[in-house]
C-alpha positions as CSV (number, residue, x, y, z in Angstrom):
1,M,-20.9,7.2,47.9
2,T,-21.0,5.7,44.4
3,Q,-19.0,7.5,41.9
4,P,-20.7,8.3,38.6
5,P,-19.3,6.3,35.6
6,F,-16.6,8.1,33.6
7,Y,-18.0,9.4,30.4
8,V,-16.1,9.9,27.1
9,S,-18.0,11.3,24.2
10,P,-18.1,9.2,21.0
11,E,-16.3,12.0,19.2
12,Q,-13.4,11.9,21.6
13,V,-13.3,8.0,21.4
14,M,-13.0,8.2,17.6
15,A,-10.4,11.0,17.8
16,D,-8.3,9.0,20.3
17,R,-8.5,5.9,18.1
18,A,-7.4,7.8,15.0
19,E,-4.5,9.5,16.8
20,F,-3.4,6.0,18.1
21,A,-3.5,4.5,14.6
22,R,-1.8,7.4,12.9
23,A,1.1,7.3,15.4
24,G,1.6,3.6,14.9
25,I,1.6,4.0,11.1
26,A,4.0,7.0,11.2
27,R,6.6,4.9,13.0
28,G,6.7,2.5,10.1
29,R,9.0,2.6,7.1
30,S,7.4,4.0,3.9
31,V,6.2,2.4,0.7
32,V,6.0,4.2,-2.7
33,V,3.7,3.0,-5.5
34,L,3.8,4.8,-8.9
35,G,2.9,4.2,-12.5
36,Y,5.4,4.0,-15.3
37,D,4.9,3.5,-19.0
38,E,4.7,-0.3,-18.9
39,G,3.0,-0.9,-15.6
40,I,3.0,0.0,-11.9
41,L,6.2,0.0,-9.7
42,L,6.1,-0.7,-5.9
43,V,9.1,0.1,-3.7
44,A,9.3,-0.4,0.0
45,D,11.9,0.7,2.6
46,N,12.2,-2.8,4.0
47,P,15.5,-4.3,5.3
48,S,13.6,-7.4,6.3
49,S,12.2,-8.1,2.8
50,R,13.8,-11.7,2.7
51,S,11.5,-12.9,5.5
52,L,8.7,-10.3,6.0
53,N,7.2,-8.8,2.8
54,K,5.3,-5.5,2.5
55,L,4.6,-6.1,-1.2
56,S,2.8,-9.1,-2.6
57,E,0.6,-10.5,-5.4
58,I,-3.2,-10.7,-4.7
59,Y,-4.4,-11.8,-8.1
60,D,-3.6,-11.8,-11.8
61,R,-3.2,-8.0,-12.2
62,I,-3.5,-6.9,-8.6
63,A,-0.8,-6.2,-6.1
64,F,-0.9,-5.3,-2.3
65,A,1.4,-2.9,-0.4
66,A,1.2,-2.1,3.3
67,V,2.8,-0.3,6.2
68,G,2.2,-0.6,9.9
69,K,1.9,-3.7,12.2
70,Y,3.0,-6.7,10.2
71,N,0.5,-9.2,11.8
72,E,-2.4,-6.9,11.1
73,F,-1.7,-6.2,7.4
74,E,-0.6,-9.8,6.8
75,N,-4.1,-10.9,8.0
76,L,-5.6,-8.4,5.5
77,R,-3.3,-9.7,2.7
78,V,-4.4,-13.3,3.3
79,A,-8.1,-12.3,3.4
80,G,-7.7,-10.4,0.2
81,I,-6.2,-13.5,-1.6
82,R,-9.1,-15.6,-0.4
83,Y,-11.6,-13.0,-1.5
84,A,-10.1,-12.8,-4.9
85,D,-9.8,-16.6,-5.4
86,L,-13.4,-17.2,-4.3
87,R,-14.7,-14.4,-6.5
88,G,-12.7,-15.5,-9.5
89,Y,-13.7,-19.2,-9.1
90,S,-17.4,-18.3,-8.5
91,Y,-17.8,-15.8,-11.3
92,D,-15.0,-15.0,-13.7
93,R,-11.4,-13.9,-13.4
94,S,-12.3,-10.6,-14.9
95,D,-14.7,-9.9,-12.0
96,V,-11.8,-9.7,-9.6
97,T,-10.9,-6.0,-9.6
98,A,-8.9,-3.6,-7.4
99,R,-12.0,-1.5,-6.8
100,A,-14.0,-4.5,-5.5
101,L,-11.1,-5.6,-3.3
102,A,-10.6,-2.0,-1.9
103,N,-14.3,-1.9,-1.0
104,A,-14.0,-5.2,0.8
105,Y,-10.9,-3.9,2.7
106,A,-12.7,-0.7,3.5
107,Q,-15.6,-2.5,5.1
108,T,-13.2,-4.6,7.3
109,L,-11.1,-1.6,8.4
110,G,-14.1,0.5,9.1
111,T,-15.8,-2.2,11.2
112,V,-12.6,-2.7,13.2
113,F,-12.1,1.0,13.7
114,T,-15.7,1.7,15.0
115,Q,-16.4,-1.5,16.9
116,D,-13.2,-2.9,18.2
117,Q,-11.3,-1.5,21.2
118,K,-8.1,-1.0,19.2
119,P,-8.0,0.0,15.5
120,Y,-5.7,-1.6,13.0
121,E,-2.4,0.3,12.8
122,V,-2.1,-0.2,9.1
123,E,-2.3,1.7,5.8
124,I,-2.5,-0.2,2.6
125,V,-2.5,0.2,-1.2
126,V,-4.3,-1.9,-3.7
127,A,-3.0,-1.5,-7.2
128,E,-4.2,-2.9,-10.5
129,V,-2.4,-2.6,-13.8
130,G,-4.7,-2.1,-16.8
131,R,-4.4,-3.1,-20.4
132,L,-3.8,0.6,-21.1
133,L,-2.0,3.2,-18.9
134,A,-5.3,5.1,-18.5
135,D,-6.8,1.9,-17.0
136,D,-4.3,1.7,-14.1
137,R,-5.8,1.9,-10.6
138,I,-4.2,2.7,-7.3
139,Y,-6.3,2.8,-4.2
140,R,-5.1,4.0,-0.8
141,L,-6.9,2.8,2.3
142,A,-6.5,4.3,5.7
143,Y,-6.9,2.7,9.1
144,D,-10.5,3.8,9.4
145,G,-11.6,2.3,6.1
146,S,-11.5,5.5,4.1
147,V,-10.5,5.0,0.4
148,T,-8.7,7.3,-1.9
149,D,-8.4,6.8,-5.6
150,E,-4.9,8.0,-6.3
151,R,-3.9,9.3,-9.8
152,G,-0.5,7.8,-10.7
153,W,1.4,7.7,-7.5
154,V,1.2,7.5,-3.7
155,A,3.4,7.2,-0.6
156,I,2.2,5.6,2.6
157,G,3.8,5.3,6.1
158,G,6.5,7.4,7.8
159,D,6.3,11.1,6.9
160,S,3.9,10.4,4.0
161,E,2.8,14.0,3.6
162,R,6.4,15.1,2.9
163,L,7.0,12.1,0.6
164,N,3.8,12.7,-1.4
165,D,4.8,16.3,-1.9
166,A,8.1,15.2,-3.4
167,L,6.4,12.6,-5.6
168,G,3.9,15.2,-6.8
169,S,6.5,17.6,-7.9
170,R,8.5,15.1,-9.9
171,W,6.3,12.3,-11.2
172,V,5.2,12.5,-14.8
173,P,2.9,10.1,-16.7
174,G,4.7,7.7,-19.0
175,M,8.1,7.8,-17.4
176,D,10.1,4.7,-17.9
177,L,10.9,2.1,-15.3
178,H,14.4,3.2,-14.5
179,D,13.3,6.9,-14.0
180,A,10.4,5.7,-11.9
181,F,12.7,3.6,-9.7
182,D,15.2,6.5,-9.3
183,L,12.3,8.7,-8.2
184,A,10.9,6.2,-5.7
185,R,14.4,5.6,-4.2
186,D,15.0,9.3,-3.9
187,V,11.7,9.9,-2.2
188,L,12.1,7.0,0.2
189,S,15.6,8.3,1.1
190,L,14.2,11.6,2.3
191,R,13.9,10.1,5.8
192,D,17.7,10.0,6.0
193,E,18.6,13.5,6.9
194,G,22.2,12.9,5.8
195,G,21.0,12.8,2.2
196,D,22.3,9.3,1.4
197,L,20.3,7.0,-0.9
198,L,18.9,3.9,0.7
199,P,21.1,0.9,0.0
200,D,20.0,-2.0,-2.2
201,A,19.6,-4.3,0.8
202,A,17.0,-2.0,2.3
203,L,14.7,-2.0,-0.7
204,E,11.8,-4.4,-1.5
205,I,10.8,-4.0,-5.1
206,A,8.0,-5.4,-7.4
207,V,6.3,-4.5,-10.6
208,L,2.9,-5.1,-12.2
209,E,3.8,-5.6,-15.9
210,R,1.2,-4.5,-18.3
211,T,2.2,-6.8,-21.1
212,A,2.2,-10.0,-19.1
213,T,-0.3,-12.6,-20.3
214,R,-2.0,-13.3,-16.9
215,R,0.1,-13.0,-13.8
216,C,1.5,-9.5,-13.9
217,F,3.3,-9.4,-10.5
218,R,7.0,-9.8,-10.5
219,R,9.6,-9.2,-7.8
220,V,12.8,-7.5,-8.9
221,S,16.0,-6.4,-7.1
222,A,17.8,-3.1,-7.0
223,P,18.8,-1.8,-9.5
224,L,16.0,-3.6,-11.2
225,R,17.7,-6.8,-12.0
226,A,15.2,-9.8,-12.5
227,D,15.2,-12.2,-9.6
228,G,14.9,-15.1,-12.0
């Protein structure tokens, strides 16, 4: 006797994919992105930062941060650079914005989530530093393509809910770079139940500097010494 095909409702399929993606992202080490008076600071818990970066430059005033499976978010990073270069070349450099890039990423992530057998196990941030503090933009993109316009700060990966609660209680607009770094390091260190701060070697740090003439992205090292 022929057995009837096994049926799973579309709702259950989507729920299973979401649970799978969230579990993979939660296993990753976290990233914190927050604004300060002269730009945007990006700090990642990443002991492998010398060879595998979580933070990178996309275009003149735009940076990329990610957690999750490295090969998946690296593909997104490269695609973002190609998108930005093509748009800037075809139109104007000012037409390359974090909002447009976030929309492009959202389409890709949403398509993979709904149509592919396995969703991307990634969460990303696209940040753009403005000429004025009020013009800064931080977009958080989830595995399913949903986009959140964050106001000043965000943490992704790991126990992000706990980290975002800590950021929300301490971040203030216009804080200077050193205070912003101390906050980011404190928040990332919450995963250590012993209460110890993460060592310098475990941190990957970059800034988008508001006053830079064109390329605003710069890597720095703890405690915020220029890499050269």
